[in-house]
Structures are given as structure tokens and as C-alpha cells.
Biotite code that builds the C-alpha atoms (Angstrom):
import biotite.structure as struc

atoms = struc.array([
    struc.Atom([2.608, 16.385, 10.184], chain_id="A", res_id=1, res_name="UNK", atom_name="CA", element="C"),
    struc.Atom([1.962, 12.630, 10.091], chain_id="A", res_id=2, res_name="UNK", atom_name="CA", element="C"),
    struc.Atom([4.886, 10.238, 10.348], chain_id="A", res_id=3, res_name="UNK", atom_name="CA", element="C"),
    struc.Atom([5.134, 6.704, 9.044], chain_id="A", res_id=4, res_name="UNK", atom_name="CA", element="C"),
    struc.Atom([7.680, 3.931, 9.430], chain_id="A", res_id=5, res_name="UNK", atom_name="CA", element="C"),
    struc.Atom([8.990, 1.086, 7.309], chain_id="A", res_id=6, res_name="UNK", atom_name="CA", element="C"),
    struc.Atom([10.785, -2.009, 8.636], chain_id="A", res_id=7, res_name="UNK", atom_name="CA", element="C"),
    struc.Atom([13.832, -2.877, 6.478], chain_id="A", res_id=8, res_name="UNK", atom_name="CA", element="C"),
    struc.Atom([15.201, -6.420, 6.840], chain_id="A", res_id=9, res_name="UNK", atom_name="CA", element="C"),
    struc.Atom([19.027, -6.515, 6.660], chain_id="A", res_id=10, res_name="UNK", atom_name="CA", element="C"),
    struc.Atom([20.068, -9.951, 7.947], chain_id="A", res_id=11, res_name="UNK", atom_name="CA", element="C"),
    struc.Atom([21.367, -12.398, 5.321], chain_id="A", res_id=12, res_name="UNK", atom_name="CA", element="C"),
    struc.Atom([21.084, -9.906, 2.452], chain_id="A", res_id=13, res_name="UNK", atom_name="CA", element="C"),
    struc.Atom([23.734, -8.651, 0.086], chain_id="A", res_id=14, res_name="UNK", atom_name="CA", element="C"),
    struc.Atom([24.550, -5.003, -0.453], chain_id="A", res_id=15, res_name="UNK", atom_name="CA", element="C"),
    struc.Atom([26.215, -3.554, -3.553], chain_id="A", res_id=16, res_name="UNK", atom_name="CA", element="C"),
    struc.Atom([29.735, -4.765, -2.661], chain_id="A", res_id=17, res_name="UNK", atom_name="CA", element="C"),
    struc.Atom([29.544, -6.574, 0.699], chain_id="A", res_id=18, res_name="UNK", atom_name="CA", element="C"),
    struc.Atom([26.800, -7.962, 2.916], chain_id="A", res_id=19, res_name="UNK", atom_name="CA", element="C"),
    struc.Atom([24.097, -5.471, 3.880], chain_id="A", res_id=20, res_name="UNK", atom_name="CA", element="C"),
    struc.Atom([25.220, -5.804, 7.493], chain_id="A", res_id=21, res_name="UNK", atom_name="CA", element="C"),
    struc.Atom([28.820, -4.818, 6.623], chain_id="A", res_id=22, res_name="UNK", atom_name="CA", element="C"),
    struc.Atom([27.735, -1.870, 4.478], chain_id="A", res_id=23, res_name="UNK", atom_name="CA", element="C"),
    struc.Atom([25.265, -0.519, 7.060], chain_id="A", res_id=24, res_name="UNK", atom_name="CA", element="C"),
    struc.Atom([27.771, -0.950, 9.926], chain_id="A", res_id=25, res_name="UNK", atom_name="CA", element="C"),
    struc.Atom([30.377, 1.011, 7.938], chain_id="A", res_id=26, res_name="UNK", atom_name="CA", element="C"),
    struc.Atom([27.853, 3.716, 6.988], chain_id="A", res_id=27, res_name="UNK", atom_name="CA", element="C"),
    struc.Atom([26.620, 4.198, 10.569], chain_id="A", res_id=28, res_name="UNK", atom_name="CA", element="C"),
    struc.Atom([29.936, 3.597, 12.331], chain_id="A", res_id=29, res_name="UNK", atom_name="CA", element="C"),
    struc.Atom([28.719, 0.498, 14.202], chain_id="A", res_id=30, res_name="UNK", atom_name="CA", element="C"),
    struc.Atom([31.718, -1.164, 15.908], chain_id="A", res_id=31, res_name="UNK", atom_name="CA", element="C"),
    struc.Atom([32.938, -4.676, 15.098], chain_id="A", res_id=32, res_name="UNK", atom_name="CA", element="C"),
    struc.Atom([31.296, -7.354, 17.207], chain_id="A", res_id=33, res_name="UNK", atom_name="CA", element="C"),
    struc.Atom([27.804, -5.967, 16.568], chain_id="A", res_id=34, res_name="UNK", atom_name="CA", element="C"),
    struc.Atom([25.389, -7.088, 13.857], chain_id="A", res_id=35, res_name="UNK", atom_name="CA", element="C"),
    struc.Atom([22.625, -5.094, 12.175], chain_id="A", res_id=36, res_name="UNK", atom_name="CA", element="C"),
    struc.Atom([19.493, -7.234, 11.829], chain_id="A", res_id=37, res_name="UNK", atom_name="CA", element="C"),
    struc.Atom([17.087, -4.565, 10.559], chain_id="A", res_id=38, res_name="UNK", atom_name="CA", element="C"),
    struc.Atom([16.498, -0.834, 10.222], chain_id="A", res_id=39, res_name="UNK", atom_name="CA", element="C"),
    struc.Atom([13.395, 1.259, 10.716], chain_id="A", res_id=40, res_name="UNK", atom_name="CA", element="C"),
    struc.Atom([13.023, 4.148, 8.280], chain_id="A", res_id=41, res_name="UNK", atom_name="CA", element="C"),
    struc.Atom([10.895, 7.012, 9.655], chain_id="A", res_id=42, res_name="UNK", atom_name="CA", element="C"),
    struc.Atom([9.571, 9.890, 7.614], chain_id="A", res_id=43, res_name="UNK", atom_name="CA", element="C"),
    struc.Atom([6.602, 12.001, 6.683], chain_id="A", res_id=44, res_name="UNK", atom_name="CA", element="C"),
    struc.Atom([3.824, 9.928, 5.183], chain_id="A", res_id=45, res_name="UNK", atom_name="CA", element="C"),
    struc.Atom([3.055, 10.541, 1.534], chain_id="A", res_id=46, res_name="UNK", atom_name="CA", element="C"),
    struc.Atom([-0.531, 9.407, 1.892], chain_id="A", res_id=47, res_name="UNK", atom_name="CA", element="C"),
    struc.Atom([-3.140, 8.667, 4.532], chain_id="A", res_id=48, res_name="UNK", atom_name="CA", element="C"),
    struc.Atom([-4.594, 5.157, 4.355], chain_id="A", res_id=49, res_name="UNK", atom_name="CA", element="C"),
    struc.Atom([-7.647, 3.749, 6.053], chain_id="A", res_id=50, res_name="UNK", atom_name="CA", element="C"),
    struc.Atom([-6.744, 1.457, 8.949], chain_id="A", res_id=51, res_name="UNK", atom_name="CA", element="C"),
    struc.Atom([-7.716, -2.193, 9.219], chain_id="A", res_id=52, res_name="UNK", atom_name="CA", element="C"),
    struc.Atom([-10.235, -3.619, 11.674], chain_id="A", res_id=53, res_name="UNK", atom_name="CA", element="C"),
    struc.Atom([-10.393, -7.052, 13.271], chain_id="A", res_id=54, res_name="UNK", atom_name="CA", element="C"),
    struc.Atom([-13.168, -7.899, 10.798], chain_id="A", res_id=55, res_name="UNK", atom_name="CA", element="C"),
    struc.Atom([-10.620, -7.477, 7.944], chain_id="A", res_id=56, res_name="UNK", atom_name="CA", element="C"),
    struc.Atom([-8.350, -10.187, 9.416], chain_id="A", res_id=57, res_name="UNK", atom_name="CA", element="C"),
    struc.Atom([-8.354, -13.512, 7.557], chain_id="A", res_id=58, res_name="UNK", atom_name="CA", element="C"),
    struc.Atom([-8.463, -15.804, 10.577], chain_id="A", res_id=59, res_name="UNK", atom_name="CA", element="C"),
    struc.Atom([-7.796, -18.876, 8.436], chain_id="A", res_id=60, res_name="UNK", atom_name="CA", element="C"),
    struc.Atom([-4.153, -17.679, 8.356], chain_id="A", res_id=61, res_name="UNK", atom_name="CA", element="C"),
    struc.Atom([-3.857, -17.596, 12.166], chain_id="A", res_id=62, res_name="UNK", atom_name="CA", element="C"),
    struc.Atom([-2.457, -20.708, 13.857], chain_id="A", res_id=63, res_name="UNK", atom_name="CA", element="C"),
    struc.Atom([-2.437, -21.393, 17.585], chain_id="A", res_id=64, res_name="UNK", atom_name="CA", element="C"),
    struc.Atom([0.301, -23.520, 19.165], chain_id="A", res_id=65, res_name="UNK", atom_name="CA", element="C"),
    struc.Atom([1.012, -25.514, 15.968], chain_id="A", res_id=66, res_name="UNK", atom_name="CA", element="C"),
    struc.Atom([1.541, -25.098, 12.233], chain_id="A", res_id=67, res_name="UNK", atom_name="CA", element="C"),
])
């Protein structure tokens, strides 16, 4: 079995009725005084994809020590 993961950004987003943070804290029972910034969903991968190599990296998008 091969597992995959997906990063889910929560901070500053709205849920269906409240902020995503409030809805996730209520769902997971996270106490007041804590904030949910993101979640990581883990599950069985639906497909196998070829990995990237350093040669695939567009180095024009990489900045060192300035913007």
C-alpha cells in the first residue's frame, strides 16, 4: 500500500458557518486558546506519479537572500 499526503491551509479561511479554524477546532475537540493553522490529510494514493528531478526545477523562480 502506498500512502500520500495533502497539506490543507486553514488559517484566514472561512468554513460553512464560521471560520475554518473554529469549525475544525470544534470538530476535533481542540481547546480554546489554540489555533489550527493547517491540516495534513493522509490516505492511500489513487495513482503513482513520476517524481521530479533537480533538472526539472525552474531555477529562474529561485531567489537567494532577496526578492
